[in-house]
C-alpha positions as CSV (number, residue, x, y, z in Angstrom):
1,X,37.1,-35.4,17.3
2,X,38.6,-36.4,20.6
3,X,42.1,-35.2,21.4
4,X,44.7,-37.9,22.8
5,X,47.9,-36.4,24.2
6,X,51.3,-38.3,24.0
7,X,54.4,-37.3,25.7
8,X,56.9,-39.6,23.6
9,X,57.9,-39.3,19.8
10,X,55.3,-42.3,19.1
11,X,53.1,-45.2,20.2
12,X,52.1,-48.2,18.8
13,X,48.7,-48.5,17.3
14,X,47.7,-51.4,19.7
15,X,49.0,-49.2,22.7
16,X,47.3,-46.3,21.8
17,X,43.9,-48.0,21.7
18,X,44.5,-49.3,25.3
19,X,45.9,-45.9,26.2
20,X,43.2,-43.7,25.0
21,X,40.4,-46.4,26.5
22,X,39.2,-47.3,23.0
23,X,39.4,-51.1,23.6
24,X,39.7,-52.6,27.1
25,X,42.7,-54.9,26.6
26,X,45.6,-55.8,24.3
27,X,44.0,-58.9,23.0
28,X,41.0,-57.0,22.0
29,X,43.1,-54.2,20.4
30,X,45.1,-57.3,18.4
31,X,41.7,-58.6,17.0
32,X,40.1,-55.1,16.1
33,X,43.2,-54.3,14.2
34,X,43.8,-57.7,12.6
35,X,39.9,-57.5,11.5
36,X,40.7,-54.3,9.6
37,X,38.3,-52.1,12.1
38,X,40.7,-49.4,13.0
39,X,41.7,-46.7,10.2
40,X,44.8,-44.4,10.8
41,X,44.9,-41.3,8.8
42,X,41.9,-42.4,6.6
43,X,43.3,-45.8,5.6
44,X,42.4,-49.3,7.1
45,X,45.5,-50.2,9.1
46,X,46.2,-54.0,10.2
47,X,49.6,-53.5,11.7
48,X,49.6,-53.5,15.3
49,X,53.0,-52.0,15.5
50,X,52.2,-49.0,13.2
51,X,53.7,-46.0,14.8
52,X,51.4,-43.5,15.7
53,X,52.9,-39.8,15.9
54,X,51.5,-36.3,16.7
55,X,48.7,-35.3,14.3
56,X,47.7,-38.5,13.2
57,X,44.2,-39.6,13.3
58,X,42.8,-42.9,14.4
59,X,39.1,-44.2,13.6
60,X,37.4,-46.8,15.3
61,X,33.6,-47.6,15.5
62,X,32.6,-44.1,14.0
63,X,34.7,-42.3,16.5
64,X,37.6,-40.0,15.5
65,X,40.9,-39.4,17.8
66,X,43.6,-36.9,16.9
67,X,47.0,-37.5,18.7
68,X,48.4,-34.2,20.2
69,X,51.6,-33.5,22.0
70,X,51.3,-33.3,25.6
71,X,51.9,-29.7,26.9
72,X,54.5,-29.1,29.5
73,X,53.3,-28.2,33.0
74,X,54.8,-24.9,34.0
């Protein structure tokens, strides 16, 4: 499972897929989400604007990603 860090309260699912380099564009993100190819916390999610928060898991094409809080640099 790959860890993806965010430094905000949440990130929308379509933005997350681009941010984590899971898909190459927002257009592709829209299509894979609408086609039911993405799971959030184990359930198929077809909402592009679904809020992804720390500790959520996202699955796509047999890959799992967990969202972690970005550590502050000291």
